Every structure is written in C-alpha cells, then in structure tokens.
N, C-alpha and C positions, 0 to 999 in steps of 0.2 A: 777731606782726608781720612783714611784709615789706616791703623797699625796695627797689624794682626800679632806679630812675634817679634820676641827681643832675645837676645842673647845673654841677657841679665844685663845688670846695672853696673857696669865697672867703675872700678873706683878712679875717682876723679884727682888729678893732680892738683886741685884748687880744694880746701876745705871750704865748704859753704854751711852755709845757715839759713835753716828754712823756718818760716813762720805759718804754722798750718792752721787754719779757723775751722772749727766744726759746728754746724748747726746745733741748736737746744733740741730740734725734734726726734726723740726718740733714742735708740742705742743703735739703730740700722747704720745711719751715718758714719759715727763712731767706729763701728766694727771693719765699716770698709777702709775707712782712713788707717787702721792698723796697719793694714798688709801694704800700703803705699808707703807709710812711715817707717815699716821693719826694712823694706828695700834701700829707702834714701839713707837710715843708720849703716844697712850693711856695706852701701859706697862709701862710707866715712864721714859722713855729714851729721851736722847738731839739726833736729828738729825741736822745735817747739810749737805743743800742741795747745790751742786756747779751746777749752771745751768746759761743759758743764755736765758731762758723764764722770761718773764714777773711776778712780783710777784703776781698779782691776780689769777695766776692758782693755786699757792698753798695757798695762805692767804683767798680764798673766801671759802676753805673747811677746813682748819686747823688755828684756833686761838689759839695757844700757845706760852707760853714765851721759850718753848724747840725746837721750830722750828727757825732755822738759816739760813738765804739765804744768799750766797754768787756769786755775780755774776760775774762769771768767764766761757769764754768759751774754752774748749780743743780741741774740735773737731768741725767738720764742717756737717758732714753727707754727704747727697747727695745735690749737687747745682742743682737748676732747671731751665732750659732755661726759662720755662714759668710754667703755672699751672699744665700742662699735661706730661711735659717732662724733664727727668733729662738730665743733659749735664754730661757726664760721664767724658771727657776730665777734664772741669772745675772742678769737682767735686774732682778729684785727684790731680788738681794742688792747689786749695784751701786747701786741707787737709795738702799738702806739704807745704805751708806756714803757716798753723794754727798749725800743730803738729808735723813736720817734721825738719824742719828749726829751730825753737825754743827749739827742746826737751830737750837740757841739761839745760836750764833756766826753763824751766816748771818742769821737776823731780825735779831740786834743791827748786823751789819755793813749790811743793806740799810736796815732804817729811820734810822740815820744818813745813809746815802750820800742817799736821797731826800730827807731834810731839808735837804743840803746841795745838791743841785741843786735845790731848791724845786721839786720836780715839781708840776704842776698835776692830771696823770691818770695812773695806772700802767695800763699795756695788756700782757695777756698771751698770748701763743701759745706753750704754754699751760702755762707755769711754775707748778706749784701755790703754792709758798712766796711766790711774788711778790706773791698776793691777800692772803696774810696779812700780809705786811710792810706792805703798803700800808694796811690797815685798822688797824694798830698804829700808823703814821706818820700816822694820821687824812686819809687822802689815799684818794679815790675810786679803784676800778679797773674794768676791763671786760677779757673775755676774747676774743679772736678765733680762731674754730678750726673746724675739722670733727670733732674726736673730742676727748674729755679722758682723762686718764691711770687715772680711777678706774674708768672702762669697760674700757680695755685691760688693766690689772693685776687687774680682778675675775676674768678667766678664768686668769689666770696664778696667782694664789692658789689656784684649786681644784685646780691641777696641782702647784702647789709645797707645798701644805699651810697650813692656818689660822693656822700661828703668824706668817705673814704679814699676815694680815687688818689688823693696824693700820695698815699702809702705805696701804691702801686707803681706811679710814676718816679718816685722817691728811689724803690726799690731797681727799677729798670735803669734809672741812671746811676745809680752806684754800680750795676753789672756792667755798664756801658766801659767802665775803666779799666775793666780787665783785659788783657791781651787775648786770650784765645779761651774756647772751652774743651778740655777733655771730658769726651761724652761718653757717658757710660750705657751698655744695651738697656732696652726697657725705656725709653728718654721719652719724655714729654717735647712739645713744642716750645723751644728756648730762642725766639727771634732777637732776643736782648744781645746775644752775643755774635760778634762779628764772624768769627772763625772758628771752626770746630775741627777738632779730631777725635774719631773714634777707636775705642780701644776695646779690648776682650773683657769679660767679666772680671771684675774684682772680687775674689774669694779668699776667703782666710785659709791658710794650709791646714792640713791634717797632721795630728800628732801622733794619732795612735793609727791603726788598722781597724777594719771593722770587727775582727775577729779578737783584737786585743781590748776593745771597748768593751764589748760584750763579756769578754773575760772579766773585766775589774768590776762589770755591774752584776755579775753572776748569773748572766743570762744566756742560755743555751743558743745554739744557732738556729734551731728549728721552731722555736718561739718568733710568733709575729709580734713587732713592737712599732708602737706608732709615738711619736714623739709630740708632745701638746705643746707649741713653742707660742705660746698666747698671752705677751707683754700684757701686763694691766687687766688680767681678768675680771669678769663682770662681778661687780660687788654682790656679796652673798651668794655668787654662783655655788652650788654644793656637788660634786663630781661622786656619780654613783656606779658601782660596780657593773650594774646591767648595762651600761654605756656601751661596754667594749664587746666584741664578738668572743664567745668562749675560747679561751686558751691565749687570747692577746694579752699582752702589756703595755703599759702607757707611761712613757717619761713625762714629768711634767714640770715645764721651766717655770720659773717667776712666781712659784706658790709661796703662800705669805707663812712664817714661822707656826703659826695657830692653825693654819689651815688644815684639816684632817680628812685624809684619804683613804679611799677603799684599798682592800688589799692588793688588788689588779693595778694600781697606779703607784708609781715610785717619784717621790719628791727628789727633786734635782738641786744642789749646791747652787747659791745666787752667783758664786764665781764659776760654775762648770763652763768647760770650754765645749760650747754646743755644737761646733763643726766636726768634732769626733762622734757626738751622739747623735747625730742627724745623720753622718754616714754609717753609724753602726743599726738606724731603724730601718722600717722597710716602707714607712711613710711617715707624713708631716700634717699634723692639722693646725692651723693657724691662721693668723691675718695676715695678708699680703703686705710686703715691704720689700726693699731692695735687698737687705740682707736675707731674709727667706727664700726669696724667689731665686736669686743667685747662687745661695746653696744648693737649693733644691735642684735646680738645673746642673749646677757641676758637678755633685754627687748624683745624679739620675736617679733622685729619690721622688716617687709621687707625693702630691701636694694637695691635700683637701683644705679647701681655704672658704672663708666667710667673709662676704663684702662689708665694707665698711660706708657709712653714709658721709657724702662730701670729701672723701678721701682722692683728692683729684688726679693723684698719680696711678693710682691703682689699675685702670682700665689698659695704660700702657703694658703693665706688667703683667696683668691676667691674661692679656692677650699673647705675650710671649711666652707664659706658661702652657697656655692652650695649644699655641703652635707648635710647641715641641711635645707635645701630649703627656704633659707633666701635671696637670692639673684636673682637679675635681671639684666642682662648686657645692658647697653645703648650704641650705638655706637658713636663715637665723634661728629659726624657730625649731629647725632639727638639733641645731648645735645646742640650745638651751635646754631641750626636753631629751636629749640624750639619744637621739635616732640616728646613732652614728654608724650603725654597722652595714648598711648599703653602700654607704659611702667610701668605709675604709676598704669592702670588698672590691667595689668598683677599683679604687686607686690600686692596689696592689695588681689589678690586671692588666694596667697600664704599662706601655714600655717607652719610660722616656726616650728620646733620640736625640739631645742636645750636644752637638759634637764640637761646638766651637772654643773658642780658647778660653782659658781660667787664669789666665797669667796677667791681667788686666793691671793688678797692682805693680808689678814688675814694669811692664809698659809704661806707664803712668809715671813711675819714679824716674825711669830713663829720660822722658820729655822735659820732666819738671828741671831733673838735674843737667841739661842740655841747655834750656831756658834761661835756667840761672847764671850759667856760663857765659851767655851771650848770644845763643842761635835765636834766630829771628823766626816765629812760625806763623807771623801775623802777616794778613795784608794790609793794603792802603785803603780800605773799605771806609765809607763814613762812619762817625761814631755810633754807637748803638743808641746814645741819647736822641740824635739828631734823626734817627729813624723811627725811634718809637714814641718820642713823646706826645702825640696826638692820638696813635690809637691802639697802645697795648693793653688799656682797659676793657677795649671793644675787641680785642683780637678773637678771644675765646668764644665771645658772643657771634662773633662774625662767621664763625663755622656753621652756624644754626640759623643762619636768617632764611626765611622762607623765599625761595623765588632767586636765591643764589647770585642776584642782578646788580649786587653791590661792589663796585670797585675797590679792589682791595691793593694797597700798595706791593709793588713786587717783593720786597724783603719778608712780608707776612704770608704771600702766597708759597715761597721757597720753604718756610718753616711748616706750613700747613701740608705742603707735598710729603714731607719729612714724615710728619705724623700720621699720615695717611699710608705711605709705605711702611712703617713701623708697626701699625696697629691692622694692618688688613682692611681699613675702611675705604672707602670710596677715593680715587684719587682724582686732581682736579686737573683741568685742562685750561690753560692760561692762553688768551690772545693777546696782540701786541699792545691794546690798551690796558690791560690789565683785569678785564672783566671776565667773571666766570662764564663758560657757554655750557660745558656739561660736566658730568660727573660718569665715569665707567665704575660700575662692580664687575665680579666676576661672570655676570650672568644677563645684565642689561646696562643700556647707556642710558643715564640719566639725562634728559634733556631739560628739564624745567625741575626747581624744586630742591629740597634737602631732607634727607634722613634724619636731621637733625640727633643724630645720636642714639634713636629710639631704638631698640632692639627687638622690639617688636613689627616695627616697620621692616627692617632688614630681613627678619623671620619670615614676613609676608611675602617678600620679593623673592625670598629661597623657595616658598611653597610655590610661587606663581612659576617659576623658572622649570620646575621639576613638573609642571603639569603635561609637557607634551612626553614626558616619559613613558615607556608603556608598563602598565601596572600587570603585575602576574596575579590573576583572580585567586590561583590556588594558595598563594601566600597571604593573600587578604582574608583575615578571618571574619570582618567585620562587614558585613554585607551593606549596609547603611555607608559606611565610609568609604567602601568599594564604588558603591553609585556615585557619590559624590564627586571623588576624584575621576571616575570617568567620564562623567559629564562633563566636569569643569578641564578635563585635556581635550577637548574638542571645542571649547568657548570661543577662544581667541585664535584670530588671522596672527600670526608672528610676524609677518612684513608688515603689519601695521603698527603705530603709537598705541601706547594702553596708558591710561590716566587713573591715578591713584590717591584716594583720599582717605583722612583717617579722623576721627571723632571719639572722644572718651566718651566713658560714663559721668556720674556725678555723685557725689555725696552730699546729700541735705544738711548742712549742718545749723541754719536757722532759716526759716521762712515756711517751709514743707506746703502745707495744704491752704495756707493763707495767700498763695499766689494769686490765685483767681479772684481774690477781693482785693488786689492793689497793692498787697504789702512789700516792704522791703525785704528781700531775701537774701542770704548769704551761702552761696554753694561753690563745692571744691571739686574741680573736675579730676577723676581717677586715674590711675595709672592705666587700668584695664579700658581699651577701646574696639573700636570696630574699624574695619579696613574695606574700602569697597574698590574693586579695580573695574574700568568702564573702558569698551572699547566702542566706535562707533564704523561701520562697514555700508557701503551700499548693499542695498538687498540683494544683488546679483552676485556679490562676493561672500554673502555671509554664510558663516559653515554653520548648517541646521543641525538640530537633533533629527534622529529618523521619523519620529511622530510628528514634529514641525514641518519637517519636508512633505511627509503623507498628507498634513492638512493643507498646505499650499497647493499640491498637484490636484487634490479632490476638489478645489475651487477654480482651477484651472485658467487662473489669472495671470500665471508667472511671478515672479519673485516680487514681494511685497515687505514692507519692513516689519521685523518681527523682534520682540523682545523677549530675551533668555536670561535668565537669572538660577545661579546656583548658590546655595546657600550652607557653607559649612555648620557641622556641629548639629546637623539636624537629628543625630540620634540621641542628643541629650533630652530632647523636647516633643521625642516622637511625632516628628513632621517632616513633610515632603523636602527633600532636598533641591528640587529642582521646578521652576514656573517659567511657563512660556507663554506668550499670548501675541496675537496680532496687534500693532499699534493701531490697526483702524478700530480694534473695538473700544478706543478710547474716544472716538468720534461718534458723534450723531447728527449726521447730513454733515453741516460744513462748520459745527460746534463740538466743543468737547461735550461730554457727557457729564449730566450733573454728579454731583457728589455723592447724592443718595444712588443713585444708580451704579456707581463705582462701588458704593459699601455693600451693596446686593452682590455685585460681580465677583467680588473677593469672598463673599461670605457662602459661595456655593460648594466649594470644598474644604472644611475645616483643616485638612492637611496641608493646603496651601494658603491659608487664609494671612499667614506670615507676609506674603508677597506684598500685601496692601501698604505696609512701611515702606518698602522699596519702591516698587513699582507708582506707589501713589504719589511719589514727588514728581512724577514724570506729568501724570494728570494736573497736579498744582500747578506746575510751571506752565502748563498749557492754558490753564484757566485763567490763572491771576498776570501772567506775563504774556499771554498771548503766542507762546514758543511753538513752533511746528517742527515736529521729528520726521525727516525725510528719510533718514537713515535707520538701518537695524542698529539694535543697541544689544550688546553682552555684558552682565554684571556677574561679578563674583562677589560673594559678601563674606567675609571672616571677622567673626565677633568674638572679642574674650572678655565681654562685658557678660558677666552672668545674667540668664533671665529671670524673673519673678523675685530677686531679691530687693527692689525698689533703688537701684543706682541707674536708672535710666537707661536700661538695654536698649528700649525702643528708641528715644531720642537720638541715641549714639548711631544707630543703623539709619533713621530718617536723616540725619546730617551727613553721614558720611556719604550715603547715596546722593543726596543734593547736589552735596558739594562736587563728587565725582563727575557726575552727569553735567552740571552746569561748567566744569573745565573742560569735558569734552567737546563741548558745543560752543565753545569761546563765550561763556554767558558771565557776565560781570557783575556779580550779586552780593553785597557786603554781608558778613556773619551775621550782623542784626537782622538783615532781610532774610537771610537764610533759616535764621531761627524762627521767625515767623511765619513763613511757608511752610515749614515743618511742622508747626503746631496744627496748622491746616490739616494736614494729613493725618495726623493721629486723631483730631478732635472730628473731622469729617467724612475721612473715608476708612479709617480704622473702626472709628467710635468711640474713641475714648474720651472723657472729656477731662483732660489735663489741662492744666496752666502752662505758660511758656517759660517756666525756667530751666526746665530740664533741656529743652533745646536752646536758650540762652547760653547755659553753660557750656554745654558741648559745642557749640561753634564759637563763642565769644570767652571762655576761659584761659586761663595760663596756667602753668605748673606751678604749684605751691603758693599759689594766691587763692583769696577766695572773690569771687565775681559779686559784688554788689549791684544790686537790681532792684528798682521799683516797677513793680507789675503793673505799671497804668500805660501803656499795656506791657511796655517791654523796655525802660529807661536804664541803661547801665550807667550806675553814677559813678563807677570805677573799680578798682581791684585792690584788695585790701590785704597786703603783705600779714602772712601767718607769722608770728614773732619766734624766732629761734628755739625759744624755751617751752614752744606750745606744739602739740602734735595733735592731730585727730585721726581716729579710727573707724572703720567700719566693720561690726559684727552681724553676720547673716544669722538670722532668726530660724531658717530652714523652712519657714512658712510662706509659701508661695505668694506675691503680692500682685495686685493687678489693679490699675487705676480704671479700669473697665469694670471692675466688682461694683455691686449694689451699694455697698456700704458707702465707698467714695462717694458715688453719685449721690447718694440720698443726704450725704451731709453737704455735700456744695449747693444742693436744691434747697437745704435748709437754710444754709448761709443767706442766698439771693431772696430766699421768703423773707428773713430777718430784715436784709436791707429794705426791703420793699415797703415792710411794716413801719419801720423806723423813718422812712421818707412820708408814709402816710399819717404818721404820728405829728410829724414835724410841720407837714402842711395843714393839720387841723389845728395844731397850736397857733400856728401863724396866723391863720385865717379869724381865730378868738381874739389876736392882738390888733386887727384891722378895724376902723369904724364900719359899723353896721349901717344899713340903709337909714335908721333912724338916728346916726352920729354917735351910738353907743359904743364903747370899748369893752370886751368882755374880759379879757386878761392882758393888762397893760403891761409891755416889757421894756425895757430900757434899750436905746438905739442899737448900743452893740450886741445886744441879745437878739434884736430882732434880724439883725446881719446873720448870726452863727445860725437860726433857725432857719431862714431864708437857704444858706448856704445848704444845711442838712435835710432840708425839703427836695434839694435836688442832688442829693448825695451820690456821687457818680461810683465811687468805690469804698466798701465798708470800711477800709482801712483808713481813709481820711477822717474818720468819725474819733477823736481823742478817748480814751479810758474813763476820763473823768465828766465828759459831757454823756457817754455812753452810760454810766452809772447814775448820774444825776436824773435824767430824762428819760431814758428807754429803757433799761435792762429789767426793770421790773414788769413793764407795759406787754414785754413779749412774752407769748405763751411759751408754755414748755415745749408743746409739741402742737401740729394741727393736721387735722385730715386733708389731704392733697384738693378732693371735693369744696371743701370750705372755704379752703384757701381761692380757689379760681373762681369760688361764687363772689367773693368780696373784693379780691384784688385783680382778676382777669387773669394777669401773666406774672412771672417773676423775673423777667427780664435777662434771661440766660438762653443764649442761642443754642448751646452743645448739651443741654439735658433737657427733658420733658418730664413734666408731672403726672405721676401715676394718680388717678381721682381716687382710687380704693385705698390709698397707701396714707398711712400716719408718717408724717415727716417730723424728727427734732429740730426745734427752732432756736431756742435761746443759746444751748451749747455751741451750736457750728457757727451761730453769731457772735459769741463771745469770742470764741477763739482768735479770729482774723484782727478784731479791734486790739487783743492784748497783745497777741504775737508780733504786731507791726511795732509796738513798745518795746518787746523783748529783744527784738532784733537789732533795733537802733541802739540799745542799750548796750548789747554784745557787740556792735562793731564799735561802740565808742571805748567800753574797756579793753577791747583787743590793743590799742595804741597806747594804754596807760601803762604806767610804771610797771614794771616785771615784781612781781610780790605773791604771797601765797593767798593773799585775800583777792587778788585779781583774779588767779584762777578759780577760787571756791565761788566767787561772784558769778562767772563765766559758766562754770557746772551748774550752779543753781538755776539760771537762766534756761540750761538744756531740760534739766528736772521739771521745771514748771510747764516746758512746752511738752514733754512727754505726758503729764497727768492729764493736760489740755485735750490731747488727742483721745484719750482715753474718754474723756468726760464726752467727747463729740460721739464715741462707739467707734473707735477708729484703733483702739488698742487689740493686743492678742496676748495670748499666756506666753508665747516664747519671747517676745519683746519684751514684756513686763518682768521675765524671768532675769534676762542679760540686764536689765537695769538695775534689777535687785542685786546681781552679782557684783555690778559695779560699785553699788552702794557698800557692798560688804567689804569689797577690797578698800575703798574708802575710809570707812568708819573702824575698820578692823585695827586690832590692837597693834600690829607691826606698821600700819600706818601711821597710826597716830605717836609711835616712838620715835618715828623717823619723819624725814620732810613727806609728804602726801605724794603721790605721783598720780592716780585717778581723780578726775574731779565732778564728774557729770555725764551723763547720756540720754538719748532720747530717740524716740521711735522717726524714722525719716520718712520723706517722700508722701506717698498717699496713704501712708497706715496701713493697717490691718495685716500685720506681718512685715515680712522684708527685711529691712537692714536697721540696725542700731547705731547712732554715730557718738562716739566716745572722745571725749576730750582729757587730756592729760599732760603732763610734762614731759618733755621730749627725751628722756634717758631710758638707759636699758631695763630700769627697774620697772618703767611702765610697761615696755613689751613684754616683760615676765611676766608681770599682771594680766596683759590682755593674754597671753598664752593660757595663763591659770584659768580664766574666766572660759576660754573655750573648751577647755579639758573638764571643768565643773558642768558646763553646760551640757557637753557629750554624756558626763555621768548620771545626769537628771533626765535627760530626754533620747538619749542614742544618736543623737544627731552631732556631728563635729561640725561646729559652722566655719565658713569660709571668712578670712579677715582680709578686709580691705586696706591697704596702706601704701602711702606714695600718691603721687599726682603726677599730670603728663598735661601737654598744651593741648588748647580746644583748637578744633578745625581752621580756625580763621588764622591761627598762630603757624599753624602748620603748613597751610597753602596746599599745594596738591604736587605731585610729581607727575610729569611725564615722562615714559620711559620707553624705549625701543630693545628688542632684543636683535644684539647683531647675527647677521646671516649667517657666517661662518664660525663656529664655536668648537673649541676642540675640550 
C-alpha cells in the first residue's frame, strides 16, 4: 500500500497517548522522529519519546507541554570502530549487553511504564523490544523505518559467528508483534513485517529561506558554500584551507570546541538547525544516512558522500541518491588528504531531480492517529515469527548464493523483489515451486548464477552490453583502446548464450615463496579481479575477424574451429589487444601438442605472449582431461588486477579463463582441480616456475578470509576468519615483479638443491648407524632418532623438516653456494620439474633452504595467533612474524630497494612518538609473493587512524621515489564461490 498525499493530521475528537521509541543509532532516527511527533502534537495528542538522543534534537523544533522525553536506551544500533567503519562483532556484543541479557527486566519495566501512561499506541523506530513489550501490555504497535535490525545484524552474524544467531531470531520475533510497517523511501528488505504502507520522505521543515540563513551567517548569495555534515569526525583529522576550491566556504557540523579551523571553514553550534543550513548551501559533504539523504533530496542539494564499511543500509540510500542525480561518491583517501575540489565542482554541476513527496512525517502521523483510534491496516497473514524463524539469518546470504538454485520461501522472495526494484538490482523471477530460474538486468537475462552484489561484475556486464554500439573513431583518441573495443564489438553472436567467470588476485599474507617447498600458506583474495566472457559457436556461425577469415579462405577447407581473444587494458602493458589461432594448431595428429611446443608457439610474438595464460588453459584441458573442442571459441578478458605488482594477476587470468571455458562446455571441475590445472598452464606453457598458492587462492578463496593451505601439493585445510580488529593492506612498490625472473628461479633452485643435500646427509648418517658387513656400527643412534633420520633421508618437502632438527644436524653442513656444474656432478639432479640448473651459474643454497623451513613455522604461529585474544601483544607478535619473513626474503636475494623502503616507513609509523603515545595502529610489513619488487603486505589495527597512516606512507614513498603507490584494500570471493554466469541478450531491446 502506498500513501502519497495527506491533507494534514486533523485534530482527533479523542485525545490520544503515543509511546514513541527511538533507536540509539545516531541522530538520524531522532531527527526524522521529530517531524512525525510534531504532527501528532499539532493534532492534539501527547507523545512520550523514549530516546538516548540529546533533548535539543526535539526541543529545538517542538516547544509543547505535550512532548515528554524519557531518557532510556534500549538498543545500541551499530557500534562504529571509527567515523567510517562499523565494528560488526562489537555491535552484536553490545546489543547482547544492552538488550539481550537484561531482556526480562526491560520487558517488565516497559510494560509497567506503558500501562502507567495509558498508551493508546506504541511506535518504534526501530527498537525491537518495544514491539514485544507493547504486545505483552496489550497495546497495538507500528514501526516507522527504512531498515530493520534483523536485516542489518544478519550479515554481522555471518562475519562474527553463528553463536550470535539467536540475536537476529529474537529481533525478528519481536518485530513480528508489530501490526504493520510504515516504510520510508530508500528501504532495505524487511521480511519480518507482515504488512507495509509506503509513505513519502520524512523531512524536517525549514525555518528560514536560503537568503535568510545566508544573511544570518554573513555569507553573500554568490559565494559557493558546502556543508560538512560529518557526525563523529575522524580523530585527529585536521581540516586545511587548501581543501576547498578558491572562494568557497565550508560550514562544519559537529566540530569539537577545541578544534581549530582554517579561515574558510565555519564552525557551527552543536544545536544549530541543520535543515536551514543544508538548504542554504550549494552542496553537502558527509556520510550517507537517512537524515542526510532525505534532506539532500528534498532540498535538491548535491551530496558528496564517502562510503562506510559494513553500514548495510547505505547501498539502498546511495542508489536512491544516484537515481535522482543527487550523489557524487568521494573515495576515502581523497577525503582524508583533502582532494575535494574535483568532487565539489562535479557536485554543483548536477541537477537533482527528486520530485516526490516530502510530507512523510505528516502522512505517517495521520496513519498512526487512525490506527490508535481503531482503524485496522493489517491483513490476516501468518505472524512474522512463523515465517522467519528458520531463515531470516540466511536471507541476506541467499541473495548471493552461486547458482541461484536454492528454493527460497515465497515470503522472502517477495522481499527480495522489493529490494531489487528499489535499488536497480537484477529482479528475480519465481516459478510456482519458489525456485529461482533467471534474473534480468537492463541488458542481459541471467539464466544461471548471481552477481553477488559485486559492482565490478555489474560493470563488466554493462561494458559487454555496449559492445554492439558503433564506436566513433573520431571521438576515440586512444588508438589501442579503439582497437580493443572494435575487435570486441565483433566478437560475440548476440543470439547465443555467453558464460562469464570471475577470479580475484591475491595478497600473500604469509607463506610466499615457501609454497613450492610444501609450506602452510595464508592468502587473502583481493577486491580486484579478472572477468572472462566465453562463447562457443559452430565454426560455420562464428563471427571471424577479417584476417582470421582470410586465413581460413586461404586454406580452402571451409569453416574450422577458431579461438579469438580480446584483452582489455593492453595499452597499460604495451601488448597486442587481440589474439587468434586455429584450434587445430593445438593438435599434433590425433594428440594434443606438447607443452614445450606450446611454449614455443606463444613465444613467437612477444606482443601476444600474454595469450599463453588464456589459450593455454584450453591445451591443458585437452592434455590432462582429454577434452576435445569441436566449436569455435570467443573470449573477452577484462582484468582489474594490476600486472607486475605481485598480487597474482596471472593466476586470476588463468583461473577466470579456465572457469569460463569449463562452464561454456559443461565441464564440472572442482575449484581445487581448476587451480592445479592452471598451475600447469603457468609452469609448463607460460614457463614461470610458480607454486600453486596463487591459483588456489584465486579459485578457492572467500572474501575477508585467509585461505590456509598446505602446499603438499595443494591441501586446503580451512578458511581463517580475519578478526574484526585486524586489517591487511597491500602497498605497491612500483618495482615490477615477475615470477619468471631469474632471481625467483635461482632461489627456487637453491631450495631444491638444499633439500637434495639434506636428504644425502641424512642417508649418509643412516648408513653409518646400520651394521656394516663385519658387524660394526659406526654411529649408534637411538631408535627414535633412526626413524627421524629415515624420514629425513626420504624428505618429500623441505618444510617437513622442523627448525630444531635443521639447526642441529644440517644447517652448518649446507654450503653458502655452489656452482651448478659441481652440484650436478655430485647429486645428478635437484628433482624440480619446472626449473633447469645452469651449469655455469653459482646458486645460493643455505639461505633459500633456511627460508621455507622457518617460514612454515612462522606461518603456523601466525595462524594460531590470529585466533588468540585481541590485544596489543597479539598484533605486535603478528607484525614481528611479518618482519622476520621480510628479512628472510632479503637474505635469499629477493628484496628490493622499494619494498625495503616501504617496510621502513611502516616501522617509522609503528615506533614514532605519536604511535607510542597512543594505541599503535600499524604493526608489521613484508614483501610478498615471489619478491624482487611488487607489493608489501601490511598488518594493522582496523581503524581510521591506520588508514591515515597508510596514506601517509603512500605520500612519503612518493616524496622519496617520485612514484605514488597503488594501495590494495578490501577482499572478494574466489572463482569457486562466485561460480559462473550464463547470460543471454534479449532479442528486442529499447
């Protein structure tokens, strides 16, 4: 039901008493409650507001003896770690302390109080226990909100653990006692409520005109004015004059009394009436919340906003802002560093177009009055508790299940549809049995799979849909980009299905180069990922590029299967944007060609060598699984994983390519097997001697978790939750990394040489301990020692040797280095299939052998520490392990000036005076992956101060090197968790 207009709240013949409960989450709820309460009081009713907000929020707008304020806090909302980050675990723990443990006493107190004031109706925005207290007191209740805490906390539960699940169930149960929901625009899914009435925006009224407000401030109308509406500003944040464009002024809400402001910033009083000031401004800068969004829309004020982590209602409000051309997103680092000018100038060029109602407070008050008198708005549906009990915690997660093949109860499907309609997300089509069959976007029908809320996937589909647009070459100044898009525009047959896979890069937290020696590794999939779209067509229907068609015509054999690949971003690495080949080139008679021949094939043209990562997956499937490809294949590769930064750009391309090809050809391959097959691509066809951890993380990883894997050869032992107080960053040194480089390969060879020598030493020791032909025993050993020596004589992985055994028996017996020829004469081979010893080269042995033995121990200790009690000592120990790993890389010869500089900058931050006087925020750093440049992994406390320090390191590094590093932050699911999309372009489009 939707109610758009009201003629005002007419005075009721009956004097009514309302109990209005307000959540303890920020001021936004209290400010919108003010407008509803004001209209109820105007109609002659008494309103008792139960709130933790300051009195002035209400009394500045309402001066009436009919307003009663009761200062009680019955919930806590979302606890923020800082101004921009919600602490999910702390939110659940505080809610438990505030509302769960004292629940019985709260209910008893509220029932007694409701009866004492003789309440006619309980209104909640959106305190769960208020609904239950009302029911127990025999009083009707209504909720007024744009979100509910069951939805918000449901995702927190998934991050914090199922032992908090009862919190969400209890909240859903409480809401189920509410008769109906008065739903505000920008709403989240709220399936706990049986009946819904939609109303316009609830917005506080203006007291002054724009001209009057500016005159009072002493600001002329021609001055550009931005209002910084940023409650809970970042600690220690210092505003600077140069943050604003020349001639601009900024009004600052919520500034502390001690905060000093530049001359172009104006501090507002704490009780300043912000609606008048917002309407007097040219744009607003702040965090998204219902109050800021509704007032920006109502007053047609452009809103420059910064995202908050884990603030789950934000996407719905953000979408509404952008839909009405009222929002500009500012990235966090630009907020903190004062790079405001382009955002503000972009904002004032917008033309906000919200024309909907803004009298939601009046409309809601009318509905509440009618309900209190006795009108029935509710239906006879089952109670919310009966519908929610078993599924509410899973509801949010079910929207993101790969495959979309789970049968979801009808009640949740309905709520999900409402979510999608309100946010512009894909809408869901439900068949009679409730299963999900397809999703439609504006451009594609999604027949299988789910976007999983990933914005990069949505953007990729959008770019895919635009391919059949005719590109105007005169408007396209980038020649390579024009070539990419022109080639891609003719790549697909839009009448056939397309398969899309996604695979992220990875941040090497611990383990690194010890993977090939069998170490435990801990890897985090990063936010940046590669997308690959694949289509198979019969050769006769394949749309060929002109040169490929000419090649086929020259053979005079008619249509034969062809592989065509377009790779976006070729201009960034100076490589060819396209690659094509006859699939018959992969055959040698009736058998696939050898990997060596394939390696030579792709090496012919350096500008197209990149195609080995993509096309190589086809040959590996042919060779290892016996797959035969009878149809032509078109592939589009679009990767956001930066190359040469040590974050596994190659693995993400390989995994996404193989996953998409497998999906298009109906091959069911587990994520683990995908990873192992992709390692063969890189080892044998590309020719890079990498371990398997990169591909395993890209295939098997999960967002915001560390993949724990023992590389013997690839046994995933679990996913390690990253504690909410810990955060990892990657900082790019700008020094290009390559696992195909000589340093990485020589260190790997040195490690395998060391392993071969240790086995030889153990075998010699064992032979001396056994009786000789004359019955003598040269070195008598204890029985248990004999067993250990036997195991070490047949050591399959270097990491299976413990550090104490290594130090006791082998470390001093390994040479610092050895000539390749000398090693081969004595040991014949180093038993590594992917590297070749150069007889004329000298290889370091002891340091490369030391590293994996100790690294395996460090990783185990790191994993154990992650699950220990949160403390400064925990973070210090974790950071120390990273530092030790870093210097071990350097001992192997895999360091670089750039990565060493970044690690020193982290240490300076950690040990500087400000960090010592306050709680430390950054605790350790290490070079990652194959070393010799690339990215440094940093561990720190998950707080805004840490982000500020990371940005400071970024700018210090630029000051010292001239290079501004790329910062990796955030995580995303691996290809296995993502699954694949099967999409189809509708024939008729408008």
